[in-house]
N, C-alpha and C positions, 0 to 999 in steps of 0.2 A: 606455226607461224601463218599469219594471214597472207593470202596471195591476192594480187591485183588482176583485174580483168579488163581488157580493152574493149570498148564499145565504139564502133564507128557510126557516126550519124552524118548524113549529107543534107546540108541546108544552103540556101542562097542568102548571103548576107551582103547588104549594101556597104560600100566603103564608108568608114566612119572613124572618128578619133575620139577615144574615151580616156578617162583617167582611171588608173588602177587604185585599189584600196590604199596603197602606200602613198598615193599622191602623184606618182609618175604618169606621164601621158602614155596611153596605150596606142600602139601603131600596128593594128592588125594587117595592114596592107604592105608592111615592110617585107620585101622579098628576100629571104635568107639564101635563095639559090643563086643570086646574082654574084658575079665574079668581083673580086676586089680590084681597086684601081691598078693600072699597069705599073710594074716596078722594073721594066726592062727585061724581064725573063719570060714574058708571055708570048713571045714570037709574034707581036703585032696583032694579037687577037683583041685586045682592049677589054673593057668591062661589059662586054655583051653578055646577054643571057644565054644560058646553055639550052640547046634545043633537045638534048637527049635526057633531060631531067625535068620533071614538072616543077612549077613554081611552088615554093614553100615559104609561107608567110608566118609572121609572129602570131602568137596566140593560138597556134595549132591549126590554122586555116591552111588548106591545100587546094590546088586547082586541078581538076581532072582534064581529060582530053576533050570533053564537051563543054568546057568552061564552067563546070559546076564546082562551087566552093564547098568543101566539107571540112569538118573538125573532128578530131579524135579526142574522146573524153575518157579518162581513166577513173573507174569507180572501184572501191574496195569494199568487201563485205563488212557488215557491222561486227564489231568485236566487243567483248565485255572486259578485255584487258585494259587497264588504265593505270596511270601512275598518279599518286596523290601529290598535289602541289601544296606546299606550305606557304603561309603568308609572307614569310621572310624571303621566299624565292620569287615572289611576284609583285610585292609591294615595296614601296620606298621605306626604308628603315628611318624612323624619326627618333629624335632624342626623347628620353623619358620626361614626362611633365614634372614641373617643380612641385615640391610639397607645399600645400596651402599654408597661409599664415593664420594661426589660431590665437594670436596674441590678444585679439579683441575679446575672446571668450575666456581668457584666463583671469583668475581673481587678482585684484590689484594689491591685496594684502594677504600674505601667507598666514598671519594670525587669525584672520576671519575665516579663512578656508579650514584651518586646523580646528577652530571652535565648532564649525559646522560639522566636521567629520566626527568630533567627539560627541556632539549632540545626537547625530544619527546612530552612532554605535551604542550610546547609552539608552536611547529610546528602543532600539532593537533588543537590547539586553533585558529591559524591563518587560517588554511585550512577551519575550520568550519565557521569562520567569513566571509571568502571570499565566501563560498557556500551560506551562508545565505543572504549576500548582493546581489549576483547574482539572487537568487530566488526572493527576495523582489523587485529588480529593474525590473525583467521581469513581475512580477505581476502588478506593478504600470504602466508599459508601456501599458499593456492591457487596463487600465482605461483611458489613455490619449486620446486626440483627434487624429483622423486619419489625414493623410497627406492632403486629399482634404479639410477637415475642417480647418486645419491650413492655407492652401493656401487662403481660403476665409476670414480669420480673419481680414485681412487688404486689402483695395482696394484703388488704386491710380487713380486719375482722372486728366487729363490735362485740366487746366482752359482755355487755349487758344482755345480749341475746342468748347467752349460753348459761343455763341454770346450773346450780351446784349439783355435782354428782352425775353430770351428763357429758356425752361425747359429741363432738361436731367434726364432720369430715369435709374439708374444702380441697379444691384443686389448685395446685401451685406448680407451674412449669411442667404440666402434664403428669404430676404425681399427686397421690392423695396425702393429705396432712391430717393427722389426728390432733385435736385440741380437747383436752380433758380438764374440766373444772372440778378439781378434787375436793373431797370433804376432809375435815380434820382427822377423821379415823383413817382414811386412806393415806394421808400424809404420815401419820404416826406408824402405820403398817409398813410403808415403804422405807422409813428410816430405821426401823427396828431390825431389818434384815442384815445378816452378816455378809455384807457385800464382798468382803475379801475372799470368801470361799466360792464365789460365783464363777461361771465360765468366762464371762467378760467383766472383770471386777470394775465397778464404778459406783460411787456413792450417789444417793438421790440428790444431795445438795449440788453435785456437779452437773446434773442433768436439767435443772430448772433454774430460772431466774426469780421466780416467785413460787413458793411451795404450792399455791392454789392452782397454778396453771402449768400443765404439762403439754408441751408441743413436740410432736415427733412425726417423722415420715412414715406413712402407713404402708411400708414395703418390707416384707419378710426378708431377713438377711440370709435366708437359706437359698431360695430360688426366685425371689421377687414376687411372691404372692401377696395378697392383701389380707391381713389377719382380721378376725372378727372381734369387736370390742365387747367388754363386760362378759367374758367367757374364759374358759380354761381352768386349770387347777389352781391358779393363783389370783383369780379375780381380775385379771387384766385383759390380755388379748390372746387369741388362739388362732393358729393357722391350720385349717382343716386339710390342706393339701398334703402335708407331711408330718403333722402333729407337733408343731413347735408351740411352746407355752411361754408367755411373757407376763411379768407381774405388773402391779399398778404403777410402776415407774418405767415400764417398757424394757426391762432387762430380761435377757434370755435365761429361763430357768429350767426348761425341759425340752427335749426334742432335738432335731438336727441343726437348729439355728446356731451358728457359731458366734454371732455378735448381738449386741443390744440393738434396739431400733434406733435409727440415726436421728440426731437432733439437727434441724435446719437452722440457718441464721435467722433470727427474728429480734424485734424490739418490742418491749412491753411498755406502753404509755398509759399508766393508770390514771393520770390526770384527765386525759381525753377519753379514757375508757376504750382504747383501741389497741389491737395487736397487729403489728406490721411484720409480715413474713417476707424475707428477701433482702 
């Protein structure tokens, strides 16, 4: 707890009348040591001043033996202890303000307000659907084939540039394609083979759309090597990697190849003289 300390200061103060902060007059020269008026029990002493006690005035002023006025001032040391005061303990409580009137801002017709709400909801729905469509389209476009892949999806070949009895190798989707312009003797040889006894039975008629033109993927069905044309024991193609032999119709006749050479999808347009692969 904080303790108070008395400090005595001696000053000479002229008699005066002042007002206190509360508005009451200050009477520093009012002697508190004077006796009260006689009430019949003072033995005729009257309201005389006491000579055995110094005068004691209001405001803390006192008179010494030499006529010097002094005042005792009490000071207390500073302290950090305080009590928080809330506004409701120090301010006058007022009634809560009234709610403002917003009638001037309200729509005059509920139907117009409802139509505006429907319009805003519909517009937001259309914008959301458009944004979702654009996002989904952009995502699907990233999964589509690139332009260079689409350019190789189909390949056109001029048939007039391939003489009879010759092979042409073109590239389609990164794979070699054999195009053979067969002679009548080669066609007859391919059709005279007992295809039912072959490793991968398949008639020559099922492998061509036009007997003169044989179109095949140039990939060995054994381990994916590229066979050599116009070679082998059957006058067709020969794979030097593991010794697979194919006849003039691209059918496996000898070696480790288990299947015939694959036929890619193609269209033969004899009117325009073009072969479209893919």
